[in-house]
C-alpha positions as CSV (number, residue, x, y, z in Angstrom):
1,M,283.5,48.8,60.0
2,S,282.3,45.9,62.0
3,P,282.6,46.5,65.8
4,R,284.8,44.2,67.8
5,R,282.0,43.7,70.2
6,D,278.3,44.2,69.9
7,P,278.0,47.9,70.6
8,S,274.7,47.3,72.4
9,G,276.1,44.4,74.5
10,R,276.8,44.3,78.2
11,S,280.6,44.7,77.9
12,V,280.3,47.9,75.9
13,T,277.6,49.3,78.2
14,L,280.0,48.7,81.2
15,L,282.7,50.5,79.3
16,L,280.4,53.4,78.7
17,V,279.6,53.5,82.4
18,L,283.3,53.6,83.3
19,L,284.0,56.3,80.7
20,T,281.1,58.4,82.0
21,A,282.0,57.8,85.6
22,L,285.5,59.2,85.3
23,G,284.1,62.7,85.8
24,P,282.4,62.2,89.2
25,I,285.1,59.8,90.4
26,S,287.8,62.4,89.7
27,T,285.8,64.8,91.9
28,D,284.7,62.7,94.7
29,L,287.5,60.2,95.3
30,Y,290.2,62.6,96.3
31,L,288.0,64.9,98.5
32,P,289.1,63.1,101.8
33,S,292.8,63.7,100.8
34,L,292.6,67.5,100.6
35,P,293.9,68.1,104.2
36,A,296.8,65.7,103.6
37,M,297.6,67.4,100.3
38,Q,297.5,70.8,102.0
39,R,300.1,69.6,104.6
40,A,302.2,67.9,101.9
41,F,302.5,71.0,99.7
42,D,302.4,73.5,102.6
43,A,299.7,75.3,100.6
44,E,296.9,77.6,101.6
45,T,293.4,76.3,101.7
46,G,292.4,78.4,98.7
47,A,295.1,76.8,96.6
48,I,294.0,73.3,97.5
49,Q,290.4,74.2,96.8
50,L,291.5,75.5,93.4
51,T,292.4,71.9,92.4
52,L,288.7,71.2,92.4
53,S,287.6,74.5,90.8
54,V,290.0,74.3,87.8
55,Y,288.9,70.7,87.2
56,M,285.2,71.8,87.0
57,I,286.1,74.8,84.7
58,A,288.1,72.6,82.4
59,F,285.4,69.9,82.3
60,A,282.7,72.4,81.4
61,A,284.7,74.2,78.7
62,A,286.0,71.0,77.1
63,Q,282.4,69.8,76.7
64,L,282.1,72.3,73.8
65,I,285.0,70.8,72.0
66,Y,284.6,67.0,72.1
67,G,281.0,66.9,70.8
68,P,281.6,68.7,67.5
69,L,284.9,66.9,67.0
70,S,283.2,63.5,67.4
71,D,280.5,64.5,64.9
72,R,283.1,65.5,62.4
73,F,285.9,62.9,62.9
74,G,284.0,60.1,64.6
75,R,283.6,59.0,68.2
76,R,286.6,56.8,68.6
77,G,289.5,59.2,67.8
78,P,288.5,62.0,70.1
79,L,287.6,59.5,72.8
80,L,291.0,57.8,72.7
81,A,292.8,61.2,72.7
82,G,290.8,62.5,75.6
83,T,291.1,59.4,77.7
84,G,294.8,59.2,77.0
85,L,295.2,62.8,78.1
86,Y,293.3,61.9,81.3
87,V,295.8,59.1,82.1
88,A,298.8,61.4,81.5
89,A,297.3,64.1,83.6
90,S,296.6,61.7,86.4
91,I,300.2,60.6,86.4
92,L,301.2,64.3,86.5
93,C,299.0,64.8,89.6
94,L,300.6,61.8,91.2
95,V,304.2,63.0,90.8
96,A,303.5,66.8,91.0
97,P,306.5,68.5,92.7
98,S,304.5,71.6,93.7
99,I,300.9,72.8,94.2
100,E,301.2,74.7,90.9
101,W,301.9,71.5,89.0
102,L,299.1,69.7,90.8
103,I,296.7,72.5,89.7
104,L,297.9,72.1,86.1
105,G,297.4,68.3,86.3
106,R,293.9,68.7,87.6
107,F,293.1,71.2,84.8
108,L,294.3,68.7,82.2
109,Q,292.4,65.9,84.0
110,G,289.2,67.9,83.4
111,V,290.0,68.4,79.8
112,G,290.7,64.8,79.2
113,G,288.1,63.3,81.5
114,C,285.1,64.9,80.0
115,A,285.7,63.1,76.6
116,G,284.2,59.9,78.0
117,Q,281.0,61.6,79.4
118,V,280.3,63.6,76.2
119,I,281.1,60.9,73.7
120,A,279.5,58.0,75.7
121,R,276.1,59.7,75.4
122,A,276.6,60.2,71.7
123,V,277.6,56.5,71.3
124,V,274.3,55.5,73.0
125,R,272.4,57.6,70.5
126,D,274.3,56.1,67.6
127,V,273.7,52.6,68.7
128,H,270.2,52.6,70.2
129,G,268.5,55.4,68.2
130,R,265.8,57.6,69.7
131,E,263.5,54.8,71.0
132,R,266.1,53.1,73.3
133,A,268.5,56.0,74.1
134,G,266.5,57.2,77.2
135,P,266.3,53.8,79.0
136,V,270.0,53.0,78.2
137,L,271.1,56.4,79.5
138,A,269.0,55.8,82.6
139,K,270.7,52.5,83.2
140,I,274.1,54.2,82.9
141,A,273.0,56.9,85.3
142,F,271.8,54.3,87.7
143,A,275.1,52.5,87.7
144,M,277.0,55.9,88.0
145,G,275.1,56.7,91.1
146,F,277.5,54.4,93.0
147,A,280.4,56.8,92.3
148,P,279.5,59.7,94.5
149,A,278.1,57.3,97.1
150,V,281.2,55.2,97.6
151,G,283.9,57.6,96.2
152,P,284.6,59.6,99.4
153,A,284.6,56.5,101.5
154,I,287.1,54.7,99.3
155,G,289.2,57.8,99.0
156,G,289.3,58.1,102.8
157,L,290.5,54.5,103.2
158,L,293.2,54.9,100.5
159,T,294.4,58.2,102.1
160,D,294.5,56.7,105.6
161,A,296.4,53.6,104.4
162,F,298.7,54.9,101.7
163,G,298.7,58.7,101.7
164,W,297.1,61.2,99.3
165,Q,298.9,59.9,96.3
166,A,296.9,56.7,96.5
167,C,293.8,58.5,95.2
168,F,295.6,59.5,92.1
169,W,297.0,56.0,91.7
170,A,293.4,54.8,91.7
171,L,292.4,57.5,89.1
172,T,295.3,56.6,86.9
173,L,294.3,52.9,86.9
174,A,290.7,53.7,86.3
175,G,291.7,55.9,83.3
176,A,294.0,53.3,82.0
177,A,291.2,50.6,82.2
178,A,288.9,52.9,80.3
179,L,291.5,53.6,77.6
180,L,292.4,49.9,77.2
181,G,288.7,49.0,77.1
182,S,288.0,51.7,74.4
183,I,290.9,50.4,72.3
184,L,289.8,46.7,72.5
185,L,286.0,46.9,72.6
186,L,284.8,50.0,70.9
187,E,285.1,50.8,67.2
188,E,283.5,53.6,65.3
189,T,279.7,54.1,65.9
190,N,279.2,57.4,64.0
191,R,278.0,56.1,60.6
192,H,277.1,59.6,59.4
193,P,280.1,62.0,60.2
194,D,279.5,65.6,59.5
195,P,281.6,66.4,56.4
196,D,282.0,70.1,57.2
197,P,285.1,71.5,58.9
198,A,285.0,71.6,62.7
199,G,286.5,75.1,63.1
200,A,285.5,77.5,65.8
201,R,283.1,79.4,63.6
202,R,281.5,76.2,62.5
203,M,281.1,75.1,66.1
204,V,279.4,78.4,67.0
205,R,277.0,78.0,64.1
206,I,276.2,74.4,65.2
207,F,275.5,75.5,68.8
208,A,273.4,78.4,67.6
209,S,271.3,76.2,65.3
210,L,270.7,73.8,68.2
211,L,269.6,76.6,70.5
212,R,267.2,77.9,67.9
213,H,265.2,74.7,68.4
214,R,262.8,75.4,71.2
215,Q,262.5,71.8,72.3
216,F,266.3,71.3,72.5
217,S,266.6,74.5,74.6
218,G,263.8,73.3,76.9
219,F,265.3,69.9,77.5
220,A,268.7,71.4,78.0
221,L,267.5,73.9,80.5
222,A,265.4,71.4,82.4
223,A,268.5,69.1,82.7
224,T,270.7,72.0,83.6
225,F,268.5,73.4,86.4
226,S,267.7,70.0,87.8
227,Y,271.4,69.3,88.0
228,A,272.2,72.6,89.6
229,G,270.2,71.6,92.7
230,L,272.6,68.8,93.3
231,F,275.5,71.2,93.4
232,A,273.7,73.5,95.9
233,W,273.4,70.4,98.1
234,I,277.1,69.5,97.6
235,S,278.2,73.0,98.4
236,G,276.2,73.5,101.5
237,S,275.2,70.1,103.0
238,S,278.4,69.4,104.9
239,F,278.2,72.8,106.6
240,V,274.5,72.4,107.4
241,F,274.6,68.9,108.7
242,I,278.0,69.0,110.5
243,E,278.3,72.6,111.7
244,I,274.7,73.5,112.3
245,F,273.1,70.2,113.3
246,G,276.3,68.8,114.9
247,L,276.3,65.5,112.9
248,A,279.4,63.4,113.0
249,P,281.3,63.3,109.6
250,D,280.7,59.5,109.2
251,L,277.0,60.0,109.8
252,Y,276.9,62.8,107.3
253,G,278.5,60.4,104.8
254,Y,275.5,58.0,105.3
255,C,273.1,60.9,104.7
256,F,275.0,61.7,101.5
257,A,274.8,58.1,100.4
258,S,271.0,58.1,101.0
259,V,270.6,61.1,98.7
260,V,272.6,59.3,96.0
261,I,270.3,56.3,96.4
262,G,267.4,58.6,95.6
263,F,269.0,59.5,92.3
264,M,269.6,55.9,91.5
265,A,265.9,55.1,92.2
266,G,264.9,57.9,89.9
267,A,267.1,56.7,87.2
268,Q,265.7,53.2,87.6
269,I,262.2,54.6,87.3
270,A,263.2,56.5,84.2
271,S,264.5,53.3,82.6
272,R,261.0,51.8,83.0
273,L,258.9,54.7,81.9
274,S,257.3,54.3,78.5
275,V,255.7,57.8,78.3
276,G,258.4,59.5,76.2
277,P,260.8,62.3,77.1
278,V,258.3,65.1,77.2
279,R,256.1,63.6,79.9
280,A,259.0,62.0,81.7
281,V,260.7,65.3,82.1
282,M,257.5,66.8,83.3
283,I,257.2,64.2,86.0
284,G,260.8,64.6,87.2
285,A,260.7,68.4,87.1
286,A,257.5,68.4,89.1
287,V,259.1,66.2,91.7
288,N,262.2,68.6,91.8
289,A,260.0,71.7,92.3
290,A,257.7,70.1,94.9
291,A,260.6,68.7,96.9
292,G,262.7,71.8,96.8
293,L,259.8,74.2,97.7
294,A,258.7,71.9,100.5
295,M,262.3,71.9,101.9
296,L,262.4,75.7,101.7
297,G,258.9,76.1,103.3
298,L,259.9,74.0,106.2
299,V,263.1,76.0,106.8
300,L,261.2,79.3,106.5
301,A,258.7,77.9,109.0
302,G,261.4,77.3,111.5
303,Q,261.3,73.5,111.1
304,A,264.8,73.1,109.9
305,A,266.1,69.6,111.1
306,I,268.0,66.7,109.7
307,L,264.9,64.8,108.4
308,T,263.1,67.9,107.1
309,I,266.0,68.6,104.8
310,L,267.2,65.1,104.1
311,I,263.8,63.6,103.1
312,P,262.9,66.4,100.6
313,M,266.5,66.1,99.2
314,I,266.1,62.4,98.6
315,L,262.9,63.1,96.7
316,Y,264.6,65.9,94.8
317,M,267.2,63.4,93.7
318,V,264.5,60.9,92.6
319,G,263.2,63.7,90.3
320,M,266.7,64.5,89.0
321,G,267.2,60.8,88.2
322,I,264.1,61.0,86.0
323,V,264.9,64.3,84.4
324,L,268.6,63.9,83.4
325,P,268.4,60.8,81.1
326,S,265.0,61.7,79.7
327,A,266.0,65.3,78.9
328,Q,269.3,64.2,77.3
329,A,267.4,61.7,75.1
330,G,264.8,64.3,74.2
331,A,267.4,66.9,73.4
332,V,269.8,64.7,71.4
333,G,267.2,62.5,69.7
334,P,266.3,64.8,66.7
335,F,270.0,65.4,65.8
336,P,271.6,62.1,64.7
337,R,274.4,63.9,62.9
338,R,275.0,66.4,65.7
339,A,274.5,64.1,68.7
340,G,278.0,64.9,69.9
341,A,277.5,68.7,69.7
342,A,274.1,68.5,71.3
343,S,275.5,66.3,74.1
344,S,278.5,68.6,74.7
345,L,276.3,71.7,74.8
346,I,274.1,70.2,77.4
347,G,277.1,69.1,79.5
348,A,278.7,72.5,79.4
349,A,275.5,74.2,80.5
350,Q,275.0,71.7,83.3
351,Y,278.5,72.1,84.7
352,G,278.7,75.8,84.2
353,V,275.4,76.7,85.8
354,A,275.9,74.1,88.6
355,A,279.4,75.5,89.4
356,F,277.9,79.0,89.7
357,V,275.0,77.8,91.9
358,G,277.4,75.8,94.1
359,L,279.7,78.8,94.4
360,A,276.9,81.1,95.3
361,V,275.7,78.8,98.0
362,G,279.2,78.5,99.4
363,H,279.8,82.2,99.5
364,G,276.3,82.9,100.9
365,F,276.6,80.5,103.8
366,D,275.4,82.3,106.9
367,L,275.3,79.5,109.6
368,T,271.7,78.7,108.6
369,P,270.3,76.2,106.0
370,L,268.6,79.0,104.1
371,P,271.2,79.6,101.3
372,M,271.4,75.9,100.5
373,T,267.6,75.4,100.5
374,L,267.1,78.5,98.4
375,G,269.5,77.1,95.8
376,I,267.8,73.7,95.7
377,A,264.3,75.2,95.6
378,G,265.2,77.7,93.0
379,S,266.8,75.0,90.8
380,G,263.8,72.7,91.0
381,A,261.4,75.5,90.3
382,A,263.5,76.6,87.3
383,A,263.5,73.1,85.9
384,L,259.7,73.0,86.0
385,I,259.4,76.4,84.4
386,A,261.7,75.3,81.6
387,W,259.3,72.4,80.9
388,L,256.2,74.7,81.1
389,W,257.7,77.4,78.9
390,L,259.6,75.4,76.2
391,I,258.7,71.7,76.3
392,R,255.0,71.5,77.2
393,G,252.9,70.7,74.1
394,A,256.0,70.0,72.0
395,P,255.9,67.2,69.5
396,D,257.5,63.9,70.2
397,P,261.3,64.1,69.4
398,A,260.8,61.5,66.7
399,A,258.9,64.1,64.7
400,L,261.9,66.3,64.7
401,E,264.6,63.7,63.8
402,G,266.8,64.8,61.1
403,A,266.0,68.5,61.6
404,E,269.7,69.5,61.2
405,D,269.3,72.8,59.3
406,G,268.7,74.9,62.4
407,S,265.2,76.0,61.6
408,P,262.9,76.3,64.6
């Protein structure tokens, strides 16, 4: 089937950015509206926070579904179904008569919203192949960096001007634009659908066969641990910078934006590297470990301050910007017929482990920066260990392309 638009063209790339960005936008945009939502529903703080938790849980679990479905039935059908569910769930959040309905809407938003992130990565692999997948993923990651940087600021403006529902109006419109763009611009890119049934047992066998490949496991773990450091920062940084260091909330927002710029810089570096995924992940993971351990060392030495935490975190995010697209390309590259399953397995691991790390940092907060810095340093060190243990000395992913049978 001939695509309506060149699948490697700018318009489709922008659509893939929007589809992938639905996930972080749905998390960041509505954060400033949480106090207003609490007042509107007369709900406890825990119930309001649950709207974020159930979204993350649904997003992680649904990663394991969309990938295999897109390998079996093609990319377009599951993408349209998931994005359509996201739009319907956003409307449910908008008109929710109670906090229970809002929690349900957020859960369904997570289920629908992750379709774009999983399938967009598989589409990139379908269209660009192993050679160009990494740089294209890096460009998408660079553009996506704007979402967490500007999302809370936009959400705050919308909430102040129009109330908490305005954030869900914005999410509904973003989902509708993604759905319409998918219908008009994107046709099927999976030229080699997996003919086998996509039942639960089949999915388990596919995931098991992927995990038996040492190189896939290494790339997946490197991406997962590098990403977990970000959630340690998200969970603890507001408490550290505002409650401990006494920074005003707007100034903290600027600090958060500077960290996101570090990620964008790393993604831009990754898009220009020509050393292959193995060496690129080594570079990024080494930056993660060095920055995280430097931050931890300064805190343990009694030198905790805004700059001694912020500067290492910016550097950590530079490393993460290199690791994520490179590791995703390295992990998915050898599996053209199972790119969706590989992408979904990586995504589920990233969100699951990151949510656990963020939860641990939040519960461990003791009015010092130590729990947060331990989470960041541990995540960075674990990413480098994954490279040393499983990726170092591995062959180029091109040598493994087509290794679909599950043999190591």
